[in-house]
C-alpha positions in Angstrom: -111.1 -6.9 26.5 -110.6 -4.7 29.5 -112.7 -4.8 32.7 -111.7 -1.3 34.0 -114.2 1.5 33.7 -114.0 5.2 33.9 -117.0 6.8 35.7 -117.5 10.6 35.3 -120.0 13.1 36.6 -120.1 11.5 40.0 -121.9 13.4 42.8 -119.4 14.8 45.3 -121.2 12.9 48.0 -120.6 9.5 46.4 -118.5 7.0 48.3 -116.7 3.9 47.2 -119.4 1.8 48.9 -122.3 3.6 47.3 -120.7 3.2 43.8 -119.8 -0.4 44.5 -123.5 -1.1 45.4 -124.7 0.6 42.2 -122.3 -1.2 39.9 -123.0 -4.6 41.5 -126.2 -4.5 39.5 -124.1 -5.4 36.5 -121.9 -8.0 38.0 -118.9 -8.5 40.3 -117.1 -5.3 41.4 -113.4 -6.0 42.2 -112.3 -2.5 43.0 -113.6 1.1 43.3 -111.4 4.2 43.3 -113.0 7.6 43.6 -110.3 10.3 42.8 -109.8 12.7 45.6 -108.3 16.2 45.4 -105.3 16.2 47.6 -105.7 19.9 48.6 -109.4 19.8 49.6 -109.8 16.1 50.4 -113.0 16.1 48.3 -114.0 14.0 45.3 -113.0 15.3 41.9 -116.3 13.9 40.5 -114.8 10.9 38.7 -113.3 7.5 39.5 -112.5 4.0 38.2 -114.3 0.7 38.7 -112.7 -2.7 38.1 -115.4 -5.3 37.2 -115.0 -9.1 37.4 -114.8 -9.5 33.6 -115.0 -7.7 30.3 -118.6 -8.9 29.8 -119.6 -7.5 33.2 -117.8 -4.2 32.3 -119.9 -4.0 29.0 -123.0 -4.8 31.0 -122.2 -1.9 33.4 -121.7 0.5 30.5 -125.1 -0.5 29.0 -127.0 -0.3 32.2 -125.4 2.7 33.9 -124.1 5.1 31.2 -126.5 8.1 31.3 -128.3 6.8 34.4 -129.2 9.4 37.1 -127.3 8.7 40.4 -127.9 11.1 43.3 -129.1 13.8 40.9 -126.2 13.5 38.3 -126.2 11.7 35.0 -123.3 9.2 35.0 -120.8 8.9 32.2 -119.5 5.4 32.0 -117.0 4.0 29.5 -113.9 1.8 29.2 -110.9 3.4 30.9 -108.1 4.4 28.7 -104.5 3.3 29.5 -102.7 5.9 31.7 -100.4 8.1 29.7 -96.9 8.5 31.0 -95.9 12.0 32.2 -92.5 13.5 32.2 
């Protein structure tokens, strides 16, 4: 079972720290990565969270998927493996 989550529909004002604090409700947060646009240096509105275990990842999905965060309804699910690009 994977412990890496995809989080979509993040507010553009969200920071790694604010997301880590939110996801700590569900368990141990090992890593937070908000994806940043390299041209504008602003959030793209999604990111990835690595939880301490698969159980904590499932708990985060149950608690936070659909939850309002800074005015936006979060989309939280298991991250899919990265596809290789040519």
